[in-house]
ROVOKE-452275 format. One record per residue (C-alpha): x, y, z; residue in three letters. Coordinates in steps of 0.05 Angstrom, whole numbers, plus 5000, padded with zeros to 4 digits. Last residue first. Example, Ala and Ser with C-alpha at 12.3 -4.5 7.8 and 13.67 -1.06 7.14 Angstrom:
% residues 2
527349795143Ser;524649105156Ala;
***
This chain:
% residues 270
486250115451Lys;488549775382Lys;491749175434Asn;484049155465Lys;479549155402Arg;484848695380Gly;483248165451Leu;476148305439Leu;474848025372Phe;479747535394Ala;474847355446Ile;469847455404Val;472346885353Arg;473646405425Ser;467646465436Leu;464046235373Leu;468545575366Pro;474845655323Ser;475845005270Arg;472045235209Asn;474446095224Leu;482045705221Asn;480345285164Glu;478345975130Leu;483346445148Glu;488745945133Val;485245855063Val;485546615048Ala;492246595064Pro;494646045018Arg;492846454961Phe;493745754908Asn;485045694876Pro;485646424862Asp;478846794843Leu;474546274878Gln;479846284932Leu;478946954942Thr;471446934935Thr;471846424996Glu;474546885042Phe;471147435013Ser;464247005035Arg;466746825103Arg;469047435131Ala;461347555108Pro;459746955144Glu;464047215212Trp;462147905205Lys;466548045282Ala;468748705261Leu;477248495258Gly;473647915216Met;469848405174Gln;477548715160Ala;480148095158Leu;474747825094Gly;475648475064Leu;483648515064Arg;482247815027Tyr;476848094977Trp;481748634955Leu;487248084949Gly;482847644883Pro;482748104840Glu;477548044794Thr;472548534829Ser;475449094803Asn;470549594823Ile;466249274879Ser;472548994905Ser;475749784915Ala;468349964955Met;468249444999Ala;474849565022Leu;472850345038Tyr;467850075071Lys;471149525105Glu;477249925128Ala;472850475156Leu;469450015203Pro;475449565217Phe;480550205253Val;484649675255Arg;491050195247Gln;494149745182Glu;486949665147Leu;485650415158Tyr;490650325106Phe;487949885066Leu;482850045057Gly;484650875025Ile;490450304989Tyr;483550034963Ala;478750604962Pro;483651064917Ile;486250454875Arg;478750224848Trp;480050874801Asp;473350654758Glu;469951334777Ser;475251694771Gly;478551974830Arg;476852804858Ala;471352494897Glu;474751974933Met;481752394958Ala;478052924976Lys;472552265021Glu;479652165044Met;481453005066Cys;475952885110Phe;477252215139Pro;483052565162Ala;479953085192Asn;479852885268Pro;486652815265Asn;490152325302Gln;498152585271Ala;497051785242Leu;489452025216Ala;492752725188Leu;499052315147Val;494251765128Gln;488952405098Gly;493652755070Arg;496952145034Leu;490152105013Met;488852914987Trp;495352754951Val;493352174923Trp;486852494890Pro;491052944855Asp;487353534846Ser;489053914898Ala;497053884853Gly;501854444871Arg;499854744944Glu;497254114963Met;504453894961Ala;507454375005Phe;500854265054Asp;503453665052Ser;510353725063Cys;508854065130Gln;504353645150Leu;510053115141Gly;515853595182Arg;509253745241Ser;507652965245Thr;515352735262Met;513552025297Gly;518251585235His;510851435204Tyr;509052115194Ala;515952365161Tyr;513851815113Val;506652005103Leu;510252775077Gly;515552445036Gln;509652094987Leu;506852854985Ala;513253104964Val;512852584912Ile;505352744903Arg;505553404891Ala;511153374837Gln;515454014839Glu;522453644852Pro;520852874822Phe;528952624819Leu;530352914879Glu;524552894920Val;524852064891Ala;532152074922Arg;529452344990Arg;524451814990Val;529451294971Trp;532751575035Ala;527251495078Thr;523850845065Ala;530050575063Glu;530350865137Arg;522450565150Lys;523349905122Glu;516549705168Asn;514149205115Gln;509549615087Ala;514450275103Leu;517349935046Leu;513249694990Ala;509650544996Leu;515450714975Ile;517450284911Gln;509150324901Gly;510151244897Thr;516951074855Trp;513350574806Ala;507351054805Asp;510951644780Leu;515651244717His;521351664709Thr;526251144712Pro;522450804660Glu;524150004649Val;529750054710Gln;522650454747Ala;518849754733Ala;523149264754Arg;523549614824Ser;516849674814Phe;516148834804Leu;521748844864Gln;517049214910Leu;511548764900Ala;516148114917Arg;517448374974Arg;510548604999Tyr;506948104977Asn;501848215020Ser;496848084978Ala;494748734940Phe;503148864943Phe;502948234894Glu;496648494849Arg;499649284858Glu;506248844821Ala;503348594770Glu;500049244748Arg;506849574754Cys;511549184725Tyr;505749244658His;505349974678Asn;513249934663Ala;513449694583Asp;514348874586Tyr;521848524553Ser;521447824561Leu;526947624623Glu;521547654660Glu;518247034640Glu;524246674649Ala;524346864712Ser;528747384747Val;533047204813Ala;532847824856Pro;540248194834Ser;544148184893Glu;545548874937Ala;550749304918Arg;554149814959Pro;555350534942Glu;560450844903Ala;559150414829Lys;552050734829Lys;554651444849Glu;559551444791Ala;554451124750Ala;550351694766Ser;544051574793Leu;537351424751Ser;536750584766Thr;532650554836Glu;532249954874Leu;539249684879Lys;541349894951Ser;535449564982Phe;539849075010Arg;544749525033Gly;543150305014Met;
***
């Protein structure tokens, strides 16, 4: 499993001994304290939304070590691997997750998403169909189905994203946040802005959400809203370096340069 071989800890001792082991990541003094899995998942999501995917992966892994059957920890590990374009590793870990949670609809839906990122959208949809039969009330299952459909360029993807929004709790900011991040990655800026704005309105103290919202607004050539989003990011976290860089770019770049960059981005997307 290479450098990710310590992500999960539910293997038997013999299996663990047989696998090559990566060096353990450095652990801070604070992390030596005893926290529960929910704490590590919350910290991991903060890092995830701030684009610190490797650190997020370490924290989701720590959550799984504390509680090997923690569903959010497994979900986060797989999404963090995909965010780093570690598709082969994501495949290995989602298979292990399916072994651990064979009837868990969200994990099967995640397996479908991993297939879709490999370009195997038909297999991805088969997994999604199976997951829908077992978890149609789970917003994650709807959201992951929407992502598979979007990667397959299926026009029903937005419907599934809205079904995910309907199925979530009214104060659940994570579903719109993950939908917005997906659309931002795909450079579908209008939908990225829509969902990230929803997420940041519910959880207004998360700097990573404001930063990502600013990026979506930059993609739409909404310079002043983007500036306000980056400024909000820095009000919440003055050390959020990517927001500092984006603000400096906004201040340095003349309007014409921004428009050209925006148009080039649209061309590349096509």
